[in-house]
C-alpha positions as a Markdown table, in Angstrom:
| # | Residue | x | y | z |
|---|---|---|---|---|
| 1 | Unk | -72.3 | -15.9 | -37.4 |
| 2 | Unk | -68.7 | -14.9 | -36.4 |
| 3 | Unk | -69.4 | -15.3 | -32.7 |
| 4 | Unk | -70.7 | -18.9 | -33.4 |
| 5 | Unk | -67.6 | -19.6 | -35.3 |
| 6 | Unk | -65.5 | -18.5 | -32.6 |
| 7 | Unk | -67.3 | -20.7 | -30.0 |
| 8 | Unk | -66.8 | -23.6 | -32.3 |
| 9 | Unk | -63.1 | -23.1 | -32.6 |
| 10 | Unk | -62.8 | -22.9 | -28.8 |
| 11 | Unk | -64.7 | -25.9 | -28.2 |
| 12 | Unk | -62.2 | -27.7 | -30.7 |
| 13 | Unk | -59.2 | -27.0 | -28.5 |
| 14 | Unk | -57.7 | -29.6 | -26.3 |
| 15 | Unk | -58.2 | -28.7 | -22.9 |
| 16 | Unk | -54.8 | -30.3 | -22.1 |
| 17 | Unk | -52.9 | -28.0 | -24.6 |
| 18 | Unk | -54.6 | -25.0 | -23.3 |
| 19 | Unk | -53.6 | -25.9 | -19.5 |
| 20 | Unk | -50.1 | -26.7 | -20.9 |
| 21 | Unk | -49.6 | -23.4 | -22.7 |
| 22 | Unk | -50.8 | -21.6 | -19.6 |
| 23 | Unk | -48.3 | -23.4 | -17.4 |
| 24 | Unk | -45.4 | -22.8 | -19.9 |
| 25 | Unk | -46.3 | -19.0 | -19.9 |
| 26 | Unk | -46.3 | -19.1 | -15.9 |
| 27 | Unk | -43.0 | -20.7 | -15.8 |
| 28 | Unk | -41.3 | -18.5 | -18.1 |
| 29 | Unk | -42.6 | -15.4 | -16.4 |
| 30 | Unk | -41.4 | -16.6 | -13.0 |
| 31 | Unk | -37.9 | -17.2 | -14.6 |
| 32 | Unk | -38.0 | -13.8 | -16.0 |
| 33 | Unk | -39.2 | -12.3 | -12.7 |
| 34 | Unk | -36.5 | -14.2 | -10.7 |
| 35 | Unk | -33.8 | -12.9 | -13.2 |
| 36 | Unk | -34.9 | -9.5 | -12.7 |
| 37 | Unk | -34.9 | -9.7 | -9.1 |
| 38 | Unk | -31.4 | -11.0 | -9.3 |
| 39 | Unk | -30.3 | -8.1 | -11.3 |
| 40 | Unk | -32.2 | -5.7 | -9.0 |
| 41 | Unk | -30.3 | -7.3 | -6.0 |
| 42 | Unk | -26.9 | -7.1 | -7.6 |
| 43 | Unk | -27.5 | -3.5 | -8.3 |
| 44 | Unk | -28.6 | -2.7 | -4.7 |
| 45 | Unk | -25.5 | -4.5 | -3.5 |
| 46 | Unk | -23.1 | -2.6 | -5.5 |
| 47 | Unk | -24.8 | 0.8 | -4.7 |
| 48 | Unk | -24.6 | -0.1 | -0.9 |
| 49 | Unk | -21.2 | -1.1 | -0.8 |
| 50 | Unk | -19.9 | 1.7 | -3.3 |
| 51 | Unk | -21.6 | 4.5 | -1.5 |
| 52 | Unk | -21.0 | 3.5 | 2.2 |
| 53 | Unk | -17.8 | 5.4 | 2.5 |
| 54 | Unk | -19.8 | 8.7 | 1.6 |
| 55 | Unk | -22.9 | 7.8 | 3.5 |
| 56 | Unk | -21.0 | 6.9 | 6.6 |
| 57 | Unk | -17.5 | 8.4 | 6.6 |
| 58 | Unk | -15.1 | 7.6 | 9.4 |
| 59 | Unk | -13.3 | 10.6 | 11.2 |
| 60 | Unk | -10.1 | 8.5 | 12.2 |
| 61 | Unk | -7.1 | 8.0 | 9.9 |
| 62 | Unk | -7.2 | 4.3 | 9.7 |
| 63 | Unk | -4.2 | 1.9 | 9.9 |
| 64 | Unk | -1.6 | 3.3 | 7.4 |
| 65 | Unk | 1.7 | 4.4 | 8.8 |
| 66 | Unk | 3.0 | 7.8 | 7.9 |
| 67 | Unk | 6.0 | 10.0 | 8.2 |
| 68 | Unk | 7.3 | 12.2 | 11.3 |
| 69 | Unk | 8.8 | 15.4 | 10.2 |
| 70 | Unk | 9.6 | 18.3 | 12.9 |
| 71 | Unk | 7.4 | 16.5 | 15.2 |
| 72 | Unk | 4.5 | 16.6 | 12.8 |
| 73 | Unk | 2.8 | 13.5 | 11.5 |
| 74 | Unk | 1.8 | 13.1 | 7.9 |
| 75 | Unk | -0.3 | 10.1 | 6.8 |
| 76 | Unk | -2.6 | 8.9 | 4.0 |
| 77 | Unk | -6.2 | 8.1 | 5.4 |
| 78 | Unk | -7.8 | 5.5 | 3.1 |
| 79 | Unk | -10.6 | 6.4 | 0.7 |
| 80 | Unk | -12.8 | 4.5 | -1.7 |
| 81 | Unk | -14.7 | 1.1 | -1.1 |
| 82 | Unk | -13.5 | 0.1 | 2.5 |
| 83 | Unk | -12.8 | -3.2 | 4.1 |
| 84 | Unk | -14.3 | -3.6 | 7.4 |
| 85 | Unk | -12.9 | -1.2 | 9.9 |
| 86 | Unk | -10.9 | 0.5 | 7.1 |
| 87 | Unk | -10.8 | 4.3 | 6.9 |
| 88 | Unk | -13.3 | 5.8 | 4.6 |
| 89 | Unk | -14.0 | 8.8 | 2.6 |
| 90 | Unk | -13.7 | 11.8 | 2.7 |
| 91 | Unk | -9.9 | 11.2 | 3.3 |
| 92 | Unk | -6.6 | 12.0 | 1.6 |
| 93 | Unk | -3.1 | 13.0 | 3.0 |
| 94 | Unk | -3.6 | 14.4 | 6.6 |
| 95 | Unk | -1.3 | 16.3 | 8.9 |
| 96 | Unk | -1.7 | 15.6 | 12.6 |
| 97 | Unk | 0.1 | 17.8 | 15.4 |
| 98 | Unk | 0.0 | 16.2 | 18.8 |
| 99 | Unk | -2.2 | 18.1 | 21.1 |
| 100 | Unk | -3.7 | 20.3 | 18.1 |
| 101 | Unk | -5.5 | 17.8 | 16.1 |
| 102 | Unk | -5.5 | 16.9 | 12.3 |
| 103 | Unk | -6.4 | 18.3 | 9.0 |
| 104 | Unk | -7.0 | 16.9 | 5.6 |
| 105 | Unk | -4.2 | 18.5 | 3.4 |
| 106 | Unk | -4.7 | 16.7 | 0.1 |
| 107 | Unk | -8.4 | 15.4 | -0.4 |
| 108 | Unk | -8.9 | 12.3 | -2.2 |
| 109 | Unk | -11.8 | 14.0 | -4.2 |
| 110 | Unk | -9.2 | 16.2 | -5.7 |
| 111 | Unk | -6.6 | 13.8 | -6.5 |
| 112 | Unk | -6.6 | 10.0 | -6.6 |
| 113 | Unk | -4.0 | 8.7 | -4.4 |
| 114 | Unk | -3.5 | 5.2 | -5.3 |
| 115 | Unk | -1.3 | 3.6 | -2.4 |
| 116 | Unk | -0.7 | 0.1 | -3.7 |
| 117 | Unk | 2.5 | 1.7 | -4.7 |
| 118 | Unk | 4.7 | 4.7 | -3.3 |
| 119 | Unk | 3.0 | 7.8 | -4.4 |
| 120 | Unk | 3.9 | 10.6 | -1.7 |
| 121 | Unk | 6.6 | 11.9 | 0.2 |
| 122 | Unk | 7.7 | 15.4 | 1.7 |
| 123 | Unk | 10.5 | 17.6 | 2.7 |
| 124 | Unk | 10.9 | 20.8 | 4.5 |
| 125 | Unk | 9.3 | 23.0 | 1.7 |
| 126 | Unk | 6.3 | 20.8 | 0.6 |
| 127 | Unk | 4.5 | 17.6 | 0.3 |
| 128 | Unk | 4.6 | 15.8 | -2.9 |
| 129 | Unk | 2.1 | 13.2 | -4.3 |
| 130 | Unk | 1.2 | 11.5 | -7.4 |
| 131 | Unk | -2.5 | 11.9 | -9.0 |
| 132 | Unk | -2.9 | 8.3 | -10.3 |
| 133 | Unk | -5.7 | 9.3 | -12.5 |
| 134 | Unk | -3.7 | 12.0 | -14.5 |
| 135 | Unk | 0.0 | 10.6 | -14.0 |
| 136 | Unk | 0.9 | 13.9 | -12.6 |
| 137 | Unk | 3.3 | 14.9 | -9.8 |
| 138 | Unk | 2.0 | 17.8 | -7.4 |
| 139 | Unk | 3.5 | 19.7 | -4.7 |
| 140 | Unk | 1.6 | 21.3 | -1.8 |
| 141 | Unk | 3.5 | 24.1 | -0.2 |
| 142 | Unk | 3.4 | 23.3 | 3.7 |
| 143 | Unk | 3.2 | 27.0 | 4.6 |
| 144 | Unk | 1.0 | 28.5 | 2.1 |
| 145 | Unk | -1.1 | 25.7 | 1.0 |
| 146 | Unk | -0.5 | 26.5 | -2.7 |
| 147 | Unk | -0.6 | 23.7 | -5.1 |
| 148 | Unk | 1.9 | 23.5 | -8.0 |
| 149 | Unk | 1.8 | 21.0 | -10.9 |
| 150 | Unk | 5.5 | 19.9 | -11.2 |
| 151 | Unk | 5.4 | 16.9 | -14.0 |
| 152 | Unk | 3.0 | 15.3 | -15.9 |
| 153 | Unk | 4.0 | 11.9 | -17.5 |
| 154 | Unk | 4.0 | 11.1 | -21.1 |
| 155 | Unk | 0.6 | 10.2 | -22.5 |
| 156 | Unk | -0.2 | 6.5 | -23.1 |
| 157 | Unk | 0.5 | 4.8 | -26.6 |
| 158 | Unk | -2.5 | 4.7 | -29.0 |
| 159 | Unk | -2.4 | 1.0 | -28.9 |
| 160 | Unk | -3.4 | 1.1 | -25.1 |
| 161 | Unk | -6.3 | 2.9 | -25.9 |
| 162 | Unk | -7.5 | 0.8 | -28.7 |
| 163 | Unk | -8.2 | -1.9 | -26.3 |
| 164 | Unk | -10.9 | -0.1 | -24.5 |
| 165 | Unk | -13.3 | -0.6 | -27.6 |
| 166 | Unk | -12.8 | -4.5 | -27.7 |
| 167 | Unk | -15.5 | -6.7 | -26.3 |
| 168 | Unk | -15.1 | -7.9 | -22.8 |
| 169 | Unk | -15.0 | -11.5 | -23.7 |
| 170 | Unk | -12.2 | -11.1 | -26.2 |
| 171 | Unk | -10.1 | -9.3 | -23.6 |
| 172 | Unk | -10.6 | -12.0 | -21.1 |
| 173 | Unk | -9.8 | -14.9 | -23.5 |
| 174 | Unk | -6.5 | -13.2 | -24.8 |
| 175 | Unk | -3.0 | -14.6 | -23.8 |
| 176 | Unk | -2.0 | -13.3 | -20.4 |
| 177 | Unk | 1.3 | -12.4 | -22.2 |
| 178 | Unk | -0.6 | -10.0 | -24.2 |
| 179 | Unk | -2.1 | -8.0 | -21.2 |
| 180 | Unk | -1.6 | -4.3 | -21.6 |
| 181 | Unk | -0.5 | -2.0 | -18.6 |
| 182 | Unk | -1.4 | 1.6 | -17.9 |
| 183 | Unk | 1.5 | 3.8 | -17.9 |
| 184 | Unk | 2.4 | 4.8 | -14.3 |
| 185 | Unk | 4.4 | 7.0 | -12.0 |
| 186 | Unk | 5.8 | 5.8 | -8.6 |
| 187 | Unk | 7.5 | 8.2 | -6.1 |
| 188 | Unk | 10.9 | 6.7 | -5.1 |
| 189 | Unk | 12.6 | 9.6 | -3.0 |
| 190 | Unk | 12.0 | 13.2 | -2.0 |
| 191 | Unk | 15.1 | 15.3 | -0.9 |
| 192 | Unk | 15.3 | 18.9 | -0.5 |
| 193 | Unk | 16.7 | 19.5 | -3.9 |
| 194 | Unk | 15.4 | 16.6 | -6.0 |
| 195 | Unk | 12.3 | 14.3 | -6.5 |
| 196 | Unk | 13.1 | 10.8 | -7.9 |
| 197 | Unk | 10.4 | 9.0 | -9.8 |
| 198 | Unk | 9.9 | 5.6 | -11.7 |
| 199 | Unk | 8.0 | 5.8 | -14.9 |
| 200 | Unk | 6.6 | 2.5 | -15.9 |
| 201 | Unk | 5.8 | 2.0 | -19.7 |
| 202 | Unk | 2.9 | 0.2 | -20.9 |
| 203 | Unk | 4.5 | -3.1 | -21.3 |
| 204 | Unk | 4.6 | -3.4 | -17.8 |
| 205 | Unk | 8.1 | -4.2 | -17.2 |
| 206 | Unk | 10.3 | -1.4 | -19.0 |
| 207 | Unk | 10.9 | 1.5 | -16.4 |
| 208 | Unk | 12.8 | 4.7 | -16.4 |
| 209 | Unk | 14.2 | 6.7 | -13.4 |
| 210 | Unk | 13.5 | 10.3 | -13.6 |
| 211 | Unk | 15.2 | 12.8 | -11.2 |
| 212 | Unk | 13.2 | 16.2 | -11.2 |
| 213 | Unk | 14.3 | 19.5 | -9.5 |
| 214 | Unk | 12.1 | 19.6 | -6.4 |
| 215 | Unk | 11.3 | 23.3 | -6.6 |
| 216 | Unk | 10.5 | 23.6 | -10.4 |
| 217 | Unk | 9.9 | 20.0 | -11.7 |
| 218 | Unk | 12.5 | 20.6 | -14.4 |
| 219 | Unk | 13.8 | 17.0 | -15.4 |
| 220 | Unk | 17.5 | 16.8 | -14.4 |
| 221 | Unk | 18.1 | 13.2 | -15.7 |
| 222 | Unk | 16.4 | 10.2 | -17.2 |
| 223 | Unk | 17.9 | 6.6 | -17.1 |
| 224 | Unk | 16.6 | 3.4 | -18.3 |
| 225 | Unk | 16.7 | 0.7 | -15.5 |
| 226 | Unk | 18.2 | -2.6 | -16.0 |
| 227 | Unk | 16.1 | -5.6 | -16.0 |
| 228 | Unk | 16.4 | -7.5 | -12.7 |
| 229 | Unk | 17.6 | -4.6 | -10.8 |
| 230 | Unk | 15.9 | -1.6 | -8.9 |
| 231 | Unk | 16.8 | 0.9 | -6.4 |
| 232 | Unk | 15.4 | 1.5 | -3.0 |
| 233 | Unk | 16.2 | 4.7 | -1.4 |
| 234 | Unk | 16.6 | 4.8 | 2.6 |
| 235 | Unk | 17.2 | 8.6 | 3.3 |
| 236 | Unk | 20.0 | 9.7 | 1.4 |
| 237 | Unk | 21.2 | 6.1 | 0.8 |
| 238 | Unk | 20.6 | 4.6 | -2.5 |
| 239 | Unk | 20.6 | 0.7 | -2.2 |
| 240 | Unk | 20.8 | -1.5 | -5.4 |
| 241 | Unk | 18.4 | -4.6 | -5.1 |
| 242 | Unk | 19.7 | -7.1 | -7.7 |
| 243 | Unk | 17.8 | -10.2 | -8.7 |
| 244 | Unk | 19.8 | -13.5 | -8.1 |
| 245 | Unk | 17.0 | -16.2 | -8.5 |
| 246 | Unk | 13.3 | -16.4 | -8.6 |
| 247 | Unk | 11.1 | -19.4 | -7.9 |
| 248 | Unk | 8.9 | -20.1 | -11.0 |
| 249 | Unk | 5.9 | -21.4 | -8.9 |
| 250 | Unk | 5.8 | -19.2 | -5.9 |
| 251 | Unk | 7.6 | -16.1 | -7.4 |
| 252 | Unk | 9.8 | -15.8 | -4.3 |
| 253 | Unk | 12.8 | -13.6 | -5.2 |
| 254 | Unk | 16.3 | -13.8 | -3.7 |
| 255 | Unk | 18.4 | -10.9 | -4.4 |
| 256 | Unk | 21.8 | -9.1 | -3.4 |
| 257 | Unk | 21.8 | -5.8 | -1.7 |
| 258 | Unk | 24.6 | -3.4 | -3.0 |
| 259 | Unk | 25.6 | 0.1 | -2.1 |
| 260 | Unk | 28.0 | 1.8 | -4.4 |
| 261 | Unk | 28.6 | -1.4 | -5.9 |
| 262 | Unk | 29.7 | -3.3 | -2.8 |
| 263 | Unk | 27.5 | -6.1 | -1.5 |
| 264 | Unk | 26.1 | -5.6 | 1.9 |
| 265 | Unk | 25.4 | -9.2 | 2.8 |
| 266 | Unk | 27.5 | -11.7 | 4.4 |
| 267 | Unk | 29.4 | -13.9 | 2.1 |
| 268 | Unk | 27.5 | -16.9 | 0.8 |
| 269 | Unk | 24.1 | -15.5 | 1.6 |
| 270 | Unk | 21.1 | -14.1 | -0.3 |
| 271 | Unk | 18.3 | -12.1 | 1.0 |
| 272 | Unk | 14.5 | -11.7 | 0.2 |
| 273 | Unk | 13.4 | -8.8 | -1.7 |
| 274 | Unk | 12.9 | -6.0 | 1.0 |
| 275 | Unk | 9.5 | -4.5 | 1.5 |
| 276 | Unk | 8.3 | -0.9 | 2.6 |
| 277 | Unk | 6.7 | -2.2 | 5.9 |
| 278 | Unk | 9.8 | -1.2 | 7.9 |
| 279 | Unk | 10.1 | 2.3 | 8.8 |
| 280 | Unk | 13.4 | 4.3 | 9.3 |
| 281 | Unk | 15.5 | 2.0 | 7.2 |
| 282 | Unk | 15.7 | -0.9 | 4.9 |
| 283 | Unk | 15.2 | -4.4 | 6.5 |
| 284 | Unk | 15.6 | -7.8 | 4.6 |
| 285 | Unk | 15.8 | -11.4 | 5.6 |
| 286 | Unk | 18.9 | -13.2 | 4.6 |
| 287 | Unk | 20.1 | -16.7 | 4.6 |
| 288 | Unk | 22.5 | -19.2 | 3.2 |
| 289 | Unk | 22.6 | -19.4 | -0.7 |
| 290 | Unk | 21.3 | -22.9 | -1.4 |
| 291 | Unk | 17.5 | -22.9 | -1.4 |
| 292 | Unk | 17.4 | -20.1 | 1.1 |
| 293 | Unk | 15.9 | -22.4 | 3.8 |
| 294 | Unk | 18.8 | -22.4 | 6.4 |
| 295 | Unk | 18.9 | -20.3 | 9.4 |
| 296 | Unk | 19.3 | -16.7 | 8.9 |
| 297 | Unk | 19.0 | -13.3 | 10.4 |
| 298 | Unk | 17.9 | -9.6 | 9.3 |
| 299 | Unk | 19.9 | -7.1 | 7.6 |
| 300 | Unk | 19.3 | -3.5 | 8.8 |
| 301 | Unk | 20.2 | -0.3 | 6.9 |
| 302 | Unk | 19.2 | 2.6 | 8.8 |
| 303 | Unk | 18.7 | 6.1 | 7.3 |
| 304 | Unk | 21.5 | 7.4 | 9.5 |
| 305 | Unk | 24.1 | 4.9 | 8.0 |
| 306 | Unk | 25.6 | 1.7 | 8.9 |
| 307 | Unk | 25.0 | -1.9 | 8.3 |
| 308 | Unk | 23.5 | -4.3 | 11.2 |
| 309 | Unk | 22.5 | -7.9 | 11.7 |
| 310 | Unk | 19.4 | -8.4 | 13.8 |
| 311 | Unk | 18.7 | -11.8 | 15.2 |
| 312 | Unk | 15.4 | -13.6 | 14.4 |
| 313 | Unk | 14.7 | -14.3 | 18.0 |
| 314 | Unk | 15.1 | -17.4 | 20.3 |
| 315 | Unk | 13.1 | -20.6 | 19.8 |
| 316 | Unk | 9.5 | -20.2 | 20.8 |
| 317 | Unk | 9.2 | -16.4 | 20.0 |
| 318 | Unk | 7.8 | -14.7 | 17.0 |
| 319 | Unk | 9.7 | -11.5 | 16.5 |
| 320 | Unk | 8.6 | -8.7 | 14.0 |
| 321 | Unk | 11.0 | -5.6 | 13.6 |
| 322 | Unk | 9.1 | -2.7 | 12.9 |
| 323 | Unk | 11.0 | 0.6 | 12.9 |
| 324 | Unk | 14.4 | 2.2 | 13.7 |
| 325 | Unk | 15.3 | 5.7 | 14.9 |
| 326 | Unk | 18.0 | 7.4 | 17.1 |
| 327 | Unk | 20.3 | 4.2 | 17.3 |
| 328 | Unk | 17.4 | 1.8 | 18.5 |
| 329 | Unk | 15.3 | -0.7 | 16.7 |
| 330 | Unk | 11.8 | -1.5 | 17.8 |
| 331 | Unk | 10.2 | -5.0 | 17.4 |
| 332 | Unk | 7.2 | -7.1 | 18.7 |
| 333 | Unk | 7.7 | -10.3 | 20.4 |
| 334 | Unk | 5.0 | -13.0 | 20.5 |
| 335 | Unk | 5.6 | -16.0 | 22.9 |
| 336 | Unk | 4.2 | -19.2 | 21.8 |
| 337 | Unk | 3.6 | -20.3 | 25.2 |
| 338 | Unk | 0.7 | -17.8 | 25.3 |
| 339 | Unk | 2.0 | -14.9 | 27.1 |
| 340 | Unk | 1.0 | -12.5 | 24.6 |
| 341 | Unk | 2.8 | -9.8 | 22.4 |
| 342 | Unk | 5.1 | -7.4 | 23.8 |
| 343 | Unk | 6.8 | -4.3 | 22.4 |
| 344 | Unk | 10.7 | -4.1 | 22.6 |
| 345 | Unk | 13.5 | -1.7 | 21.9 |
| 346 | Unk | 17.0 | -3.0 | 21.0 |
| 347 | Unk | 20.1 | -0.8 | 20.9 |
| 348 | Unk | 21.8 | -1.3 | 17.5 |
| 349 | Unk | 25.4 | -0.6 | 18.9 |
| 350 | Unk | 25.1 | -2.9 | 22.0 |
| 351 | Unk | 22.4 | -5.2 | 21.5 |
| 352 | Unk | 20.7 | -4.4 | 24.8 |
| 353 | Unk | 16.9 | -5.0 | 24.9 |
| 354 | Unk | 14.5 | -3.2 | 26.9 |
| 355 | Unk | 10.7 | -3.6 | 27.3 |
| 356 | Unk | 8.4 | -1.0 | 26.6 |
| 357 | Unk | 4.8 | -2.5 | 26.5 |
| 358 | Unk | 4.2 | -5.8 | 28.2 |
| 359 | Unk | 1.0 | -6.3 | 26.0 |
| 360 | Unk | 0.0 | -4.8 | 22.9 |
| 361 | Unk | -1.7 | -5.3 | 19.4 |
| 362 | Unk | 0.8 | -3.5 | 17.2 |
| 363 | Unk | 1.3 | -4.3 | 13.5 |
| 364 | Unk | 3.1 | -1.1 | 12.4 |
| 365 | Unk | 5.1 | 1.6 | 14.0 |
| 366 | Unk | 7.1 | 4.9 | 13.3 |
| 367 | Unk | 8.9 | 7.1 | 15.6 |
| 368 | Unk | 11.5 | 10.0 | 15.6 |
| 369 | Unk | 12.6 | 9.3 | 19.1 |
| 370 | Unk | 10.0 | 11.5 | 20.8 |
| 371 | Unk | 6.7 | 10.7 | 19.2 |
| 372 | Unk | 5.6 | 7.1 | 18.3 |
| 373 | Unk | 2.5 | 6.2 | 16.2 |
| 374 | Unk | 1.4 | 2.6 | 16.4 |
| 375 | Unk | -1.3 | 0.9 | 14.4 |
| 376 | Unk | -3.2 | -2.4 | 14.8 |
| 377 | Unk | -4.0 | -2.4 | 11.1 |
| 378 | Unk | -7.1 | -0.4 | 11.5 |
| 379 | Unk | -6.6 | 2.5 | 13.8 |
| 380 | Unk | -3.6 | 4.6 | 14.8 |
| 381 | Unk | -2.5 | 5.8 | 18.2 |
| 382 | Unk | -0.1 | 8.5 | 19.2 |
| 383 | Unk | 2.2 | 8.1 | 22.0 |
| 384 | Unk | 5.2 | 9.8 | 23.6 |
| 385 | Unk | 8.5 | 8.1 | 24.2 |
| 386 | Unk | 9.8 | 8.0 | 27.9 |
| 387 | Unk | 13.7 | 7.9 | 28.4 |
| 388 | Unk | 15.9 | 7.5 | 31.4 |
| 389 | Unk | 19.0 | 9.5 | 32.1 |
| 390 | Unk | 21.2 | 6.7 | 30.5 |
| 391 | Unk | 19.6 | 7.1 | 27.0 |
| 392 | Unk | 17.3 | 4.1 | 27.2 |
| 393 | Unk | 13.8 | 4.2 | 26.3 |
| 394 | Unk | 11.7 | 3.4 | 29.2 |
| 395 | Unk | 7.9 | 3.3 | 27.8 |
| 396 | Unk | 5.1 | 4.7 | 26.1 |
| 397 | Unk | 2.7 | 7.3 | 27.2 |
| 398 | Unk | -0.8 | 7.4 | 25.3 |
| 399 | Unk | -1.4 | 10.9 | 23.9 |
| 400 | Unk | -4.5 | 10.3 | 21.6 |
| 401 | Unk | -6.0 | 7.0 | 20.5 |
| 402 | Unk | -7.6 | 6.5 | 17.0 |
| 403 | Unk | -6.5 | 9.7 | 15.6 |
């Protein structure tokens, strides 16, 4: 009786309704499967790109420019998720000796070295670096290899951590002015006796300058930095960068550069805020006060002292100043007529310019007058500078490519 009743009920169903119900189920499952496939594809892509540095590490140091000390080259070799042709893990702070090769002194796996800001430097006694994950300053003895923790920044305020428990959508929708920052350390200067740090508070704008003993890490002084003013160190020179104006739309800053309270700029001019791209000194473009759109030149403050004005170059030439050492400044010049890019050296005292390479693809350079390291943005080559009997550099001899 139950079986007969079941058949009667099935016969009473509308065939169209049955087919429509089946089609709805098929469509729903297709959508679910498509969603699952998309999620799996995203997970696979994330895995592929984030593990690429570990699965296929590069052996060369990449395209960062480093520091030469006593004929030895120190440089940061990139780590983490790479852009195309960028140096990959395992990397860190590397020491290279011409003719002897290189070694990783401070592996990234041991200390997170975030090079979005200045985080390392050295003197005759050691290599100093900031672990960005822990806000700690460390020193590596260059002779023994011993690591010493010199300074640990104050912990973050409790309010900063409270934000971590908030829903993502709430954080994304909050007012941009309420954005919280991590407290952070930046390494400004290393001398034989001191290490100078900037400590940024969680409001993102308040900073202190900390001067530590380079051997013990003891705090020598702590100074609250003025708004709209900061210090850039060039060897033993402390250059005050004082904000004059800032374009509210583009963010372009025009500043004054002062040493011991005296402006270094020609009267009636302002400079663009200098960057860390130039090696061996401080370089800033300056021009007439106004809107900063008139003809201008470059102000060069070498580590060895002095103030120099460098021309922008003749019409039809794109000139980029890269580094200064031993009384010479090195630059690339690209001719718009299509003759390629050449490397030149200019005597700071006389203005004499001599060619070093007829054609090159150099975006960064550092030299001590003997060794010269050039990068094209992705790899670094080591050269030896040749000189004539009159104290002029005459060319570069390749020692090793793609360090």
